[in-house]
N, C-alpha and C positions, 0 to 999 in steps of 0.2 A: 852228491850227498856230502862228500868231504868238504867241498867248498862252502856248503850251507852251514855246516858245523863250525867251520873256521870263522865265517861271518858272524854267527850268533855268539861265539866265544869272544870275538873282538869287541862286541858291544859292551860298554860299561853300564851294566844294569843298575849298579848301586847308585848312580847319579840320579835316578829317578826316585830315590827315597827322599830327596829334597823337595819341598813344596814348590820351590822356584823352578825346578826342572820338570816337575810332574804337571804343573798347571797347563802349559801348552799341549803336552801329550794327551791329557784328559780331554781337552777341547777338540783335538783331532779325532779321538775315539768315539765321541758322542754321535755324530751323524751316521757313522757306519753301524753302530749298534742299534740305533733307532730304526734304521732302514731294515736291518735283519729282524728286529722285533716285529715290524710291520709285516714283512714278508712271511715269517713263520706264523704270526698271529692270524692273518687272513687265510692262509692255507689250512692251518689247524682248525679254525672255525668252520671252514667249508667242509672239511672231512668230518668233523664232529656232528654237524647238523644236517648235512645233505648226503654223505657217503656212508657213514657208520649205520649199521642196521638197528632197528628198534629192539630193545631188550625184551626177551620173552616173559620175564617176571615183572619188571618195573615199568614197562612201557616207555613212553617218551620222557617221563620225568627223570630217567637215569642220566640224561644228557648233561644235567648240572655237574656231574663228576668230571667232565672235561675241563671245567674251570676249578672246581673244588680240589681235585687231587693235585694238579700242578701248583695251585696256590698253597696248599699244605706243605708240599715238598719245598717250595721256595721259602716258606716261613721258617723252617728248620734250617735249611742250607744257609740262608742269609744270616741267621743268628750265629751259626758256627763260624762263618767268615768274619762277621763283626767281632766276635770274641777272639778270633785269631789276630785280627789287626790290633784290637785293644790290648791283648796279651803281649804282642810284639812291642807296642809302645811302652808298656810297663816294664819290660825286661831291657829293651835297648834304648829307651828314652828318645825315641824318634818322633818328631813333630807330626809327620804325615800320617803315622799310624792311628793316632787319636782322631785326626781329622777324617780318615776313611771310616773308622768305626761309627763316628757321628753321622757321616754321610749315608751309611747303610741302614741305620736303625729306622728312619721313617718308612722306607720301602719295605723292610721286613715287617714292621707293625701293620702296614697296609695289607700285605699278603696274609698275615695272621688273621686280621679282621675279615678279609674276604673269604678265607677258609671257613671261619666260624659262621659267617653269614650264609654262604652257599651250602654249608653243611646243614643249617637250620632249614633252608628251603628244600633240601633233599630229604631231610628227616621227617618232615610233616607228612608227605604222601607215603613214605616208606615205613616209618615207625608209628605214625599217627600223632606225633608230637614235635614241637619246635626244638625242644631242648630236654636232655636228661643229664644227670650228673654222672655220666659215663667216664671211665678212666681216660679214654682218648680225648673226649671233649674237654674234660676238666684240665687235663695237662696242657692242651692247646690254649685254653683260656689263660692259664698261668703264664704261658709263653707271651701272650699279648700284654699281661701285666708286667712282665720282665722288660719288654720293649718300652712300655710307657714309663716304667721306673728308670730305665737307663736314660731316656730322653729328659725326664723331669730332673734327675739328679745332675746331669751334666749342664742343664740350663740353669740350675739353681746356684751353681758355684761360679763366681765371677772370674776367678783366675782360671784361664784355659787349661794350663798344665795340670793344676790340681783337679779340675773337673775331669780331665782325660784319665787321671790315675784312679779317681773314685769310680768312674764309670767302668774302667777296666776291671776292677775288683768285682763289681756287681755282675758284669757280663760273664766273667769266668766262673763265678759261683753258679749262675743260671745255666751253664752248659750241662749240668747234671740233669736238667729237665728234658733235654733232647732225646736221650735213649729211653726215658720214661714214655715220651709220646710215641716213639717208634715201636717199642715192644709192648706197649700197654695192652694190645689185643692178644698178646701171647701170654703175658704174665697174669692177667686177670680175665675172668669171665665177664666180658663187656658186651653191651648191645651193638657196638660198632663192629662192622664186618672186618674180616682179616684183610691183609694186603692182597690186591689183585695182581700186582707186579712185584716180583721178587727175584733177586739174583741167584737164588738156590733152586728155583723151579720155573717151569714154563708159565707164561702169562695165562691168567684165568679169564681171558676175554678174547673176542675176535680181533684179528690182526688190524682191521681198520679202526677199531676202537682204540687199540693201543697206539696206532700211528697218530691219530688225532690228539691223544693225550700227550704224547711225546713232543709233537710239534708245538703245542701250546705251552709245554714246559720250557722248551727252547725259547719261545717268544717272551715268556716271563723272565727268563734268565737274561736275555739280551736287553730287555727293558730295564731290569735291575742294575745292570752295568751302566747303561746310559744315564739312568736317574742318579746313581751314585757319583758318576763323573761330573754331572752338572752341579750336584749338591757340594761336592768337595771343592769345585772351583769357587763356589760362592763362599765357602768357609775360608779358603785361602785368601780370597779378596778381603774378607773381614779381618783376618788375623795378620796377613802379610801383604798389604796393598802394593808394595813395591814389586812383588813377584808378578802381579797381574798387570801392572803398569808397563812392565818391560817386555810383555809378550809381543 
């Protein structure tokens, strides 16, 4: 244990804040995270569709939540990570921070759209309608607009550093929407059901249901890392081609 701590402390982690140093590291991470995403995804889908029991109230239609819930989790988590990177770039003026924020945004937008789309598919047989202006649904839709706004704003400004700063301000302002999404079912009387998984209480579902959901959440998380690493390498090649050429 002592030797492991010594090795970790001896690594100069700050050198990876440079795009030049981070570029090859990102490339080495991609295949591992893609493999983990495939492993967790296949296992999670098997548990979700072949092992988890049929819900006694919603029947087979409930299985859409195995995609919907992890996608909703990732939509919020990625936004917080994106805003964290953007904020770090704004405060410390680091080049890689803005690149990482841009690399995360498309994946976050994809998961937000997936959460909204699967929510509509689940809502039709459950609520009898594809969409309602419910507090949870509306705030999730606003999250999609925030992702699109961030991507549009950073793409509209030609100077990369100015674009990173402008995007960081928007991302940080939008963070206020995350607790609104999470606590909306508590703060308001909404049609959307409350959380089935909470840190404060036991899960309100069968163990196999929870297992399938967590496996797919891990798969989505691993995929998000791999996608961000691939995208940030592309951004580094565009901004600093020397870093890519020297790999």
